C-alpha positions, -999 to 999 in steps of 0.1 A, spaced: 361 657 141 351 689 160 314 695 166 298 727 152 328 732 130 347 751 157 383 742 149 375 734 113 360 768 108 390 784 124 414 767 100 393 778 70 397 815 80 435 813 86 457 826 58 485 806 44 510 827 63 492 821 96 491 784 90 528 784 82 536 804 113 516 780 134 535 750 120 568 768 126 558 774 162 548 737 168 581 722 156 602 731 187 576 716 210 574 684 190 612 682 189 614 686 227 588 659 233 604 635 208 638 639 224 623 630 258 606 599 246 620 568 263 606 537 245 618 526 210 649 549 210 659 540 174 624 550 162 625 583 181 659 592 168 645 588 133 615 610 142 637 636 157 658 636 125 627 642 104 614 669 127 647 687 125 642 689 87 608 706 89 620 742 95 641 743 63 613 726 44 588 752 56 612 779 47 615 764 12 577 763 10 572 799 21 597 811 -5 580 793 -34 564 817 -59 530 800 -57 528 798 -19 505 828 -15 483 818 -45 474 783 -32 457 773 1 476 749 23 
């Protein structure tokens, strides 16, 4: 937990579009790090596979008619 509500307060002020954009920007970095992981190769292949699905799922989320009406 962040003291003084620093990061928590920032998240409360972000719009749904900003949160979605942030998530979309984090996926490539997570994929890169997951692909470089050395230990437990089978587990990391599964994680990479799941991470590769995230962009299309985020796209589906953003195109849902109720996306802008509900907070993430």
